[in-house]
C-alpha positions in Angstrom: -91.7 74.8 84.0 -95.3 73.8 83.5 -96.6 70.2 83.4 -98.8 71.0 80.4 -95.7 71.8 78.3 -93.2 69.4 76.8 -90.2 68.9 79.0 -87.3 66.6 78.8 -86.7 64.4 81.8 -83.3 62.8 82.2 -83.1 59.7 84.5 -79.7 58.8 85.8 -79.1 55.2 87.1 -75.7 54.6 88.7 -75.1 50.8 89.0 -72.4 48.1 89.2 -72.9 44.3 88.9 -76.7 44.6 88.9 -77.6 41.8 86.4 -80.3 40.5 88.8 -82.2 43.8 89.0 -81.3 46.2 86.1 -83.8 44.6 83.7 -86.7 44.8 86.1 -85.7 48.4 86.8 -85.6 49.4 83.1 -88.8 47.5 82.4 -90.6 49.5 85.1 -89.4 52.8 83.5 -90.5 51.7 80.0 -93.9 50.8 81.5 -94.3 54.3 82.9 -97.0 56.5 81.3 -94.7 59.4 80.8 -94.1 60.2 77.0 -91.0 58.5 75.8 -90.2 61.3 73.4 -89.7 63.5 76.6 -87.5 61.0 78.3 -83.9 59.9 78.3 -82.5 57.1 80.6 -78.7 57.2 81.3 -77.4 54.0 82.9 -74.0 54.9 84.3 -72.2 51.6 84.9 -69.2 51.2 87.2 -67.5 48.7 84.8 -69.6 45.8 85.8 -68.1 42.3 85.8 -71.4 40.5 85.3 -74.0 40.8 82.5 -75.2 44.3 83.5 -73.6 46.0 80.5 -74.8 43.4 78.1 -78.4 43.7 79.4 -78.4 47.5 79.1 -77.0 47.3 75.5 -79.9 45.0 74.6 -82.4 47.6 75.9 -80.6 50.6 74.2 -80.6 48.7 70.9 -84.4 48.5 71.1 -85.1 51.8 72.8 -83.1 54.8 71.6 -83.9 56.9 74.7 -81.9 54.4 76.9 -78.1 55.0 76.9 -75.1 53.5 78.6 -72.2 55.6 80.1 -69.0 54.4 81.8 -68.0 55.2 85.4 -64.4 54.2 85.8 -64.3 55.3 89.5 -67.0 52.6 90.2 -68.7 54.5 93.0 -72.2 56.0 93.2 -71.5 59.7 93.5 -69.2 59.7 90.5 -71.8 57.8 88.5 -74.4 60.4 89.4 -72.2 63.2 88.4 -71.3 61.7 85.1 -74.9 61.1 84.3 -75.9 64.7 85.3 -73.2 66.2 83.2 -74.2 64.3 80.0 -77.9 64.7 80.7 -79.9 67.0 78.4 -83.1 67.2 80.5 -84.5 70.2 82.3 -85.4 67.8 85.1 -82.9 65.3 86.5 -84.2 62.2 88.2 -82.0 59.8 90.1 -83.1 56.2 90.1 -81.6 53.0 91.6 -81.2 49.7 89.9 -82.5 47.9 93.0 -85.9 49.4 92.5 -89.0 49.1 90.4 -91.2 52.1 89.8 -94.9 52.6 89.7 -96.4 53.3 86.3 -97.2 56.9 87.2 -93.9 57.5 89.1 -92.2 59.9 86.6 -95.4 61.8 85.7 -96.2 62.4 89.4 -92.7 63.5 90.3 -92.8 66.1 87.5 -96.3 67.2 88.4 -95.5 67.7 92.1 -92.2 69.4 91.4 -94.2 72.0 89.5 -97.3 72.2 91.7 -95.3 72.8 94.9 -92.5 74.7 93.2 -90.2 72.3 95.0 -86.5 71.7 94.3 -86.5 68.0 94.9 -89.5 65.5 95.0 -89.5 61.9 96.0 -91.9 59.2 97.2 -92.5 56.3 99.5 -90.1 53.4 99.5 -91.8 50.0 99.8 -89.2 47.5 100.9 -89.4 44.0 99.5 -87.2 41.0 100.3 -84.2 40.4 97.9 -85.0 36.7 98.0 -87.8 34.5 99.1 -86.0 33.4 102.2 -86.8 34.0 105.9 -83.6 36.0 106.3 -84.4 38.2 103.4 -88.0 38.7 104.5 -86.8 39.6 108.0 -84.5 42.2 106.6 -87.4 43.7 104.6 -89.6 43.8 107.7 -86.8 45.4 109.8 -86.2 48.1 107.2 -89.9 49.0 107.2 -90.3 49.4 110.9 -89.5 52.5 113.0 -87.4 50.4 115.4 -85.1 49.7 112.5 -85.1 53.0 110.6 -86.5 55.6 113.0 -88.9 58.3 111.7 -87.7 58.2 108.1 -91.1 58.9 106.5 -90.1 57.7 103.1 -89.7 54.2 104.7 -92.5 54.1 107.2 -95.0 56.2 105.3 -96.9 59.4 105.5 -100.6 60.4 104.7 -100.0 63.8 103.2 -97.3 65.5 101.1 -94.7 67.0 103.5 -91.4 68.8 103.4 -88.6 66.6 104.7 -84.8 66.5 105.0 -84.3 63.8 102.4 -86.1 61.5 100.0 -85.0 58.3 98.2 -83.4 59.1 94.9 -84.9 62.5 94.0 -86.4 64.4 91.1 -84.5 67.7 90.8 -84.8 70.9 88.8 -81.7 71.0 86.5 -80.9 74.5 87.8 -80.2 73.1 91.3 -76.9 71.6 90.1 -75.8 74.9 88.6 -76.6 76.6 91.9 -75.1 74.3 94.5 -72.9 71.9 92.6 -72.8 68.2 92.2 -72.7 65.1 94.5 -69.6 64.9 96.7 -67.4 62.1 95.5 -65.7 61.6 98.8 -69.0 60.2 100.1 -69.3 56.7 98.8 -72.4 56.5 101.0 -74.8 59.2 102.2 -74.0 61.5 99.2 -77.7 62.2 98.8 -78.0 63.2 102.4 -75.2 65.7 102.1 -76.5 67.0 98.8 -80.0 67.4 100.2 -78.9 69.2 103.3 -76.7 71.5 101.2 -79.8 72.2 99.1 -81.9 73.0 102.2 -79.1 75.3 103.5 -79.4 77.2 100.2 -83.1 77.7 100.7 -84.3 74.7 98.7 -87.4 72.6 99.5 -87.6 68.8 99.4 -91.1 67.3 99.1 -92.1 63.8 100.0 -95.3 62.6 98.3 -97.0 59.4 99.5 -98.7 58.6 96.2 -95.3 58.5 94.5 -94.2 54.8 95.0 -91.2 52.7 94.2 -90.5 49.1 95.3 -87.0 48.5 96.7 -85.4 45.1 96.9 -83.4 45.0 100.1 -80.2 43.1 100.8 -80.7 39.3 101.0 -78.2 38.4 103.6 -77.2 39.6 107.1 -73.6 40.1 106.0 -74.6 42.4 103.2 -76.9 44.2 105.6 -74.0 44.7 108.1 -71.7 46.0 105.3 -74.4 48.5 104.1 -75.2 49.9 107.5 -71.6 50.0 108.6 -70.9 52.2 105.6 -73.9 54.4 106.2 -72.7 55.0 109.8 -69.1 55.4 108.7 -69.7 58.2 106.3 -72.2 60.2 108.5 -69.4 62.0 110.4 -67.9 63.1 107.1 -71.2 64.5 106.1 -71.5 66.3 109.5 -68.0 67.7 109.1 -68.7 69.0 105.6 -72.1 70.5 106.5 -71.0 71.8 109.9 -73.8 70.3 111.9 -75.7 67.0 112.7 -78.0 66.0 109.9 -80.9 64.5 111.9 -80.9 63.4 115.5 -82.5 60.0 114.7 -79.2 59.0 113.1 -77.4 59.6 116.4 -79.3 57.0 118.4 -77.3 53.9 117.3 -74.1 55.9 118.1 -75.4 56.8 121.5 -76.5 53.2 122.2 -73.2 51.6 121.1 -71.1 54.2 122.8 -73.1 53.8 126.0 -72.5 50.1 126.0 -68.8 50.4 125.2 -68.1 53.2 127.8 -70.1 51.5 130.6 -68.5 48.1 129.8 -64.9 49.5 129.9 -65.6 51.6 133.0 -67.0 48.6 134.9 -63.4 47.2 135.1 -62.4 50.3 137.1 -65.7 51.2 138.7 -67.9 48.1 139.3 -71.0 50.3 139.6 -70.9 50.8 135.9 -71.5 47.1 135.4 -75.1 47.8 136.4 -75.3 50.6 133.8 -74.0 48.2 131.2 -76.5 45.5 132.2 -79.3 48.1 132.3 -78.6 49.3 128.7 -78.1 45.8 127.3 -81.1 44.1 128.9 -83.4 47.1 128.1 -82.4 46.8 124.5 -82.9 43.0 124.4 -86.3 43.4 126.1 -87.5 46.0 123.5 -85.9 44.2 120.6 -87.5 40.8 121.4 -90.8 42.4 122.3 -91.1 44.3 119.1 -89.8 41.3 117.1 -92.5 39.1 118.7 -95.2 41.7 117.8 -94.0 42.0 114.2 -93.8 38.2 113.8 -97.4 37.8 115.1 -98.9 40.6 113.1 -97.0 40.3 109.8 -94.8 37.2 109.5 -96.9 34.6 111.3 -94.0 32.1 111.2 -92.1 31.2 114.4 -88.7 31.2 112.6 -88.9 35.0 112.2 -88.8 35.4 116.0 -85.3 34.0 115.9 -84.0 36.1 113.0 -85.8 39.4 113.5 -84.0 40.3 116.8 -80.6 39.6 115.1 -81.6 41.6 112.1 -82.5 44.7 114.2 -79.3 44.2 116.2 -77.2 44.2 113.0 -78.7 47.4 111.8 -78.1 49.2 115.1 -74.7 47.8 115.9 -73.3 48.1 112.4 -74.5 51.7 112.1 -73.2 52.6 115.6 -69.7 51.0 115.1 -69.5 52.5 111.6 -70.3 55.9 113.1 -67.6 55.5 115.8 -65.0 54.6 113.2 -66.0 57.6 111.1 -65.8 59.9 114.1 -62.3 58.7 114.8 -61.1 59.1 111.2 -62.9 62.2 110.0 -63.4 64.2 113.1 -60.7 63.3 115.7 -57.9 62.4 113.3 -59.2 64.9 110.6 -58.5 62.5 107.8 -60.4 62.6 104.5 -60.9 59.9 102.0 -58.0 58.3 100.1 -58.3 57.1 96.5 -58.9 53.5 97.6 -60.8 52.2 100.6 -59.6 48.7 101.3 -61.9 47.9 104.3 -65.2 48.8 102.7 -66.9 47.2 99.7 -67.9 49.9 97.1 -70.5 48.1 95.1 -74.1 49.0 95.4 
């Protein structure tokens, strides 16, 4: 592969019920400066019940390189696999309907994939509010701060290209899927984490480039945020079991925090001394949470209402992820159960 030569890039977009965002996403792809005769866009729809399919049909009627495929399983990994299997490109690029992409996004992904001889290239995720409400803006702020997302460089930024454990979405060499297989369809969440770790274990390289930029629209309510992070935590132990080790230690911190609170709280009924441990963990967390929320409000939000919502937003991220992880450990590790065909207690839509 050489960037001076013609090369077909296949973009795969798994989605379901994304009428609010799919048009913006496709518009940003059309606006890219990558040659359209070297591009195909495959929107793999999970049988949407809103206007998503109608909107995609309107684009495909006008732009022949945009196609619609069906995903009857209605989950992200199956959508990705369907798209990859029908794609004709030498490069496979995953995109998400909740994002808009910079005009040079595709070109730079292809360029850096070749320049560094990487196996997967991605960029920085700029998090935007899903609505113009204080709650939605608080969610966007929390998902852009290390207290909310740890040292995930694609969220908090980096100055130079660097090799990392994962990137959002991903621009892959086609040969990678022939070498290590497809996305694991048991992983309704975290399928990209598992795939990327599998890639690294096989000697692959994942490159994060700060000048490759996409704009992500975060969840617009605290209930949606809870559901998303509960799912992220819930499926992490299954990733750990499949891979055979912990993915990254930053993802263990909410589990350790929640487990510490639960254990010390329960033990305090038997050994009163543990009540001090429980209080120490809880009040330390509250102090840090409120302190950082105050700093973020003064520096970025500049509205007093954020000071009430930001601490709750951070708490939802940490507790949802931690409780989800605990449930996943119980199911996938202690009870050794794998996924069933249906998951009644978790929403599957993206």
